[in-house]
VOPAGU-2260 file (C-alpha; in pm, 1 decimal, decimal comma):
REM VOPAGU-2260
SITE   aa  ch    i         X         Y         Z
SITE  MET   A    0       0,0       0,0       0,0
SITE  THR   A    1     140,8     338,2     -94,1
SITE  ARG   A    2     204,3     602,1     165,1
SITE  SER   A    3     -78,7     827,9      42,7
SITE  LEU   A    4    -324,6     537,5      50,2
SITE  ARG   A    5    -222,8     453,2     406,8
SITE  PHE   A    6    -262,8     820,1     498,5
SITE  ALA   A    7    -613,6     833,1     347,1
SITE  ALA   A    8    -708,5     500,9     507,5
SITE  GLY   A    9    -590,0     630,3     845,0
SITE  HIS   A   10    -810,3     938,6     817,1
SITE  PHE   A   11   -1105,7     729,0     701,3
SITE  MET   A   12   -1060,0     496,7    1000,0
SITE  ALA   A   13   -1028,1     787,5    1244,5
SITE  VAL   A   14   -1347,0     950,0    1112,7
SITE  SER   A   15   -1526,2     614,3    1119,1
SITE  VAL   A   16   -1426,2     542,2    1479,5
SITE  VAL   A   17   -1536,2     887,5    1598,8
SITE  LEU   A   18   -1866,5     883,6    1415,1
SITE  ILE   A   19   -1964,3     521,8    1486,5
SITE  GLY   A   20   -1864,2     574,7    1849,9
SITE  ALA   A   21   -2096,6     876,2    1861,8
SITE  PHE   A   22   -2381,9     668,1    1716,0
SITE  VAL   A   23   -2325,5     388,4    1969,0
SITE  LEU   A   24   -2311,5     635,9    2257,5
SITE  CYS   A   25   -2624,9     805,5    2122,6
SITE  ASP   A   26   -2807,0     472,2    2117,0
SITE  VAL   A   27   -2706,1     406,1    2478,4
SITE  MET   A   28   -2821,0     755,6    2574,7
SITE  ARG   A   29   -3159,1     695,8    2407,4
SITE  ASP   A   30   -3201,7     379,3    2615,2
SITE  LEU   A   31   -3123,9     581,3    2927,6
SITE  GLN   A   32   -3364,7     851,1    2810,7
SITE  THR   A   33   -3648,8     598,9    2790,9
SITE  LEU   A   34   -3565,9     472,4    3140,6
SITE  ILE   A   35   -3567,5     824,1    3285,8
SITE  VAL   A   36   -3863,6     957,0    3085,1
SITE  PRO   A   37   -4067,8     653,9    2973,3
SITE  ASP   A   38   -4331,4     862,8    2793,9
SITE  ALA   A   39   -4077,3    1042,9    2572,6
SITE  ALA   A   40   -4096,9     974,8    2201,2
SITE  THR   A   41   -3833,0     709,5    2136,3
SITE  ARG   A   42   -3798,2     817,5    1772,9
SITE  LEU   A   43   -3650,0    1152,6    1879,5
SITE  HIS   A   44   -3328,1    1193,4    2077,4
SITE  ALA   A   45   -3279,5    1446,2    2356,8
SITE  VAL   A   46   -2913,1    1482,1    2255,1
SITE  PHE   A   47   -2784,0    1372,4    1914,8
SITE  LEU   A   48   -2407,0    1326,8    1953,5
SITE  PRO   A   49   -2340,2    1211,0    1594,4
SITE  PHE   A   50   -2436,6    1554,8    1467,1
SITE  GLY   A   51   -2185,1    1715,4    1702,6
SITE  ALA   A   52   -1921,5    1474,3    1574,7
SITE  MET   A   53   -2014,9    1566,6    1215,8
SITE  VAL   A   54   -1966,9    1936,6    1290,9
SITE  LEU   A   55   -1629,6    1874,7    1455,1
SITE  LEU   A   56   -1512,8    1647,5    1172,2
SITE  THR   A   57   -1628,3    1895,0     906,9
SITE  TRP   A   58   -1442,9    2173,6    1086,6
SITE  ILE   A   59   -1128,3    1959,2    1057,1
SITE  TYR   A   60   -1176,3    1818,4     704,1
SITE  GLY   A   61   -1405,4    2066,2     528,4
SITE  TRP   A   62   -1601,5    1924,9     233,9
SITE  LEU   A   63   -1372,4    1620,8     235,1
SITE  ALA   A   64   -1561,7    1513,5     547,8
SITE  VAL   A   65   -1868,9    1427,5     339,0
SITE  PRO   A   66   -1725,4    1117,8     164,6
SITE  LEU   A   67   -1539,9    1027,3     483,7
SITE  MET   A   68   -1858,7    1041,2     695,2
SITE  LEU   A   69   -2118,2     886,6     462,3
SITE  PRO   A   70   -2019,9     519,4     514,3
SITE  SER   A   71   -2005,1     565,2     892,4
SITE  THR   A   72   -2338,7     743,0     888,5
SITE  GLY   A   73   -2485,1     441,9     710,2
SITE  VAL   A   74   -2345,7     211,2     977,4
SITE  GLY   A   75   -2478,2     448,0    1243,6
SITE  LEU   A   76   -2820,9     437,3    1084,8
SITE  MET   A   77   -2808,8      58,0    1110,3
SITE  ILE   A   78   -2716,7      89,2    1479,0
SITE  LEU   A   79   -3003,6     326,6    1556,1
SITE  VAL   A   80   -3288,6     169,2    1359,0
SITE  GLY   A   81   -3167,8    -178,5    1265,2
SITE  VAL   A   82   -3080,9    -312,8     921,5
SITE  ASP   A   83   -3434,2    -435,1     848,2
SITE  SER   A   84   -3591,9     -96,0     921,9
SITE  ILE   A   85   -3376,1     113,9     687,2
SITE  THR   A   86   -3559,3     271,0     395,1
SITE  TRP   A   87   -3435,3     468,4      93,9
SITE  ASN   A   88   -3602,9     769,8     247,9
SITE  MET   A   89   -3389,7     733,9     562,9
SITE  ILE   A   90   -3075,2     702,3     354,7
SITE  LEU   A   91   -3159,4    1016,3     155,3
SITE  VAL   A   92   -3240,4    1214,6     469,8
SITE  SER   A   93   -2910,8    1098,1     627,5
SITE  VAL   A   94   -2710,9    1203,0     320,8
SITE  LEU   A   95   -2880,7    1543,7     322,1
SITE  LYS   A   96   -2802,1    1582,3     692,2
SITE  VAL   A   97   -2432,1    1506,7     630,5
SITE  VAL   A   98   -2417,6    1754,1     340,1
SITE  ALA   A   99   -2594,4    2020,5     549,4
SITE  VAL   A  100   -2292,4    2050,1     779,9
SITE  PRO   A  101   -2037,8    2183,5     527,7
SITE  LEU   A  102   -2318,6    2396,5     382,5
SITE  GLY   A  103   -2361,2    2546,2     729,6
SITE  PHE   A  104   -1989,2    2625,6     742,6
SITE  ASP   A  105   -2005,4    2789,3     398,8
SITE  LEU   A  106   -2313,3    2995,1     490,4
SITE  MET   A  107   -2157,2    3119,6     812,9
SITE  ARG   A  108   -1832,6    3203,7     629,6
SITE  ARG   A  109   -2027,9    3402,7     368,6
SITE  LEU   A  110   -2199,4    3589,1     652,1
SITE  GLY   A  111   -1855,1    3687,7     783,0
SITE  MET   A  112   -1843,1    3441,0    1071,0
SITE  ASP   A  113   -1561,3    3199,2     999,7
SITE  ALA   A  114   -1524,3    2908,5    1239,9
SITE  ARG   A  115   -1156,9    2993,0    1279,7
SITE  GLY   A  116   -1069,0    3299,9    1481,6
SITE  GLU   A  117    -753,4    3505,8    1459,9
SITE  GLY   A  118    -442,5    3293,7    1431,8
SITE  ARG   A  119    -658,6    3007,5    1296,4
SITE  ALA   A  120    -767,1    2899,6    1645,6
SITE  ALA   A  121   -1112,7    2753,4    1689,3
SITE  ASN   A  122   -1396,3    2993,6    1755,1
SITE  TRP   A  123   -1628,5    2769,1    1958,0
SITE  ARG   A  124   -1923,8    3009,4    1950,8
SITE  VAL   A  125   -1917,4    3013,6    1571,9
SITE  LEU   A  126   -1894,3    2631,5    1568,0
SITE  VAL   A  127   -2214,5    2616,4    1772,5
SITE  GLY   A  128   -2368,8    2868,1    1530,2
SITE  VAL   A  129   -2261,6    2649,8    1237,9
SITE  GLY   A  130   -2423,2    2354,7    1414,6
SITE  LEU   A  131   -2747,2    2548,1    1452,7
SITE  VAL   A  132   -2752,5    2656,9    1088,0
SITE  ALA   A  133   -2664,6    2305,9     966,0
SITE  ALA   A  134   -2928,9    2154,0    1196,1
SITE  LEU   A  135   -3191,5    2390,9    1058,6
SITE  ILE   A  136   -3094,4    2297,5     700,5
SITE  GLY   A  137   -3065,3    1923,8     769,2
SITE  ASN   A  138   -3380,3    1884,1     973,8
SITE  VAL   A  139   -3621,6    2031,1     719,2
SITE  PRO   A  140   -3610,1    1719,2     496,9
SITE  ARG   A  141   -3607,9    1495,5     803,6
SITE  VAL   A  142   -3926,8    1641,0     945,8
SITE  LEU   A  143   -4101,4    1685,9     610,1
SITE  ALA   A  144   -4014,1    1348,6     455,7
SITE  GLY   A  145   -3836,8    1143,9     720,1
SITE  PRO   A  146   -3986,3     842,3     893,1
SITE  CYS   A  147   -3959,6    1012,2    1232,9
SITE  CYS   A  148   -4263,6    1222,6    1162,7
SITE  THR   A  149   -4489,3    1004,9     948,6
SITE  GLY   A  150   -4850,0    1073,7    1038,4
SITE  PHE   A  151   -4767,9    1384,5    1243,2
SITE  SER   A  152   -4998,8    1685,3    1229,7
SITE  PRO   A  153   -4842,9    2016,7    1117,5
SITE  GLU   A  154   -4819,0    2126,8    1481,5
SITE  ALA   A  155   -4651,3    1800,3    1580,4
SITE  ARG   A  156   -4406,1    1840,1    1289,6
SITE  ILE   A  157   -4310,4    2186,6    1412,8
SITE  ASN   A  158   -4259,4    2046,2    1762,9
SITE  ALA   A  159   -4050,0    1762,4    1617,4
SITE  PHE   A  160   -3844,6    2013,4    1415,1
SITE  VAL   A  161   -3770,3    2218,4    1726,8
SITE  THR   A  162   -3690,9    1902,7    1925,5
SITE  VAL   A  163   -3451,2    1749,6    1672,7
SITE  THR   A  164   -3282,1    2085,6    1611,2
SITE  ALA   A  165   -3232,8    2132,9    1985,8
SITE  ALA   A  166   -3099,8    1774,9    2011,3
SITE  ASP   A  167   -2850,9    1844,6    1730,7
SITE  VAL   A  168   -2729,3    2167,3    1893,1
SITE  ALA   A  169   -2703,4    1991,5    2230,7
SITE  GLY   A  170   -2494,4    1724,0    2056,8
SITE  VAL   A  171   -2267,3    1991,7    1910,9
SITE  ILE   A  172   -2221,6    2155,5    2250,2
SITE  LEU   A  173   -2145,2    1824,7    2427,0
SITE  VAL   A  174   -1898,6    1713,7    2159,4
SITE  LEU   A  175   -1724,3    2053,6    2164,5
SITE  LEU   A  176   -1703,2    2046,2    2545,8
SITE  ALA   A  177   -1554,2    1696,4    2528,4
SITE  ALA   A  178   -1306,7    1811,0    2261,7
SITE  MET   A  179   -1204,7    2113,8    2470,2
SITE  ALA   A  180   -1153,1    1892,0    2774,8
SITE  LEU   A  181    -946,3    1648,1    2568,1
SITE  PHE   A  182    -732,8    1928,6    2422,5
SITE  ARG   A  183    -680,0    2072,4    2772,4
SITE  VAL   A  184    -566,0    1732,6    2904,7
SITE  LEU   A  185    -334,3    1683,9    2607,0
SITE  ARG   A  186    -188,7    2032,8    2651,4
SITE  HIS   A  187    -106,5    1967,5    3017,8
SITE  ALA   A  188      27,6    1617,0    2961,7
């Protein structure tokens, strides 16, 4: 294997581990959510960590994150809903959600809010803003055409949209807090 292929494979594996790990942790958190609040809708997460991981990975890789994340997102979809329950609609909504993240970065950059501050350091507030914009973009097709909201009234769809957007932003915040804690530990080690 050539050096460049090993390099690309290493990045693909790193992205896959982070994203699949976020999906597994999200699934565990959903199980805990149903234990704590049994009446909560099990189709909607209170915190969606994979979206936070997508924002962090897109901040690192840019548009290159899309082909790196799509296979892992497919595996994550299998983890969350099971292989037998996956539909083409779910796959399309998942692809649109992945593509929404770099679109969110581009929109924020065009609005003059780059995710990198002076000296190319991370601007965490802008990363959360990117997450919000990307969640708004990515959740429109999910709520309009996704299986999470089949049979919902218009009011219930709006509530679902707000819920999944809040879950995505909460996922971004938790992932960024974890990343900051990790970087702090690494800096002091």
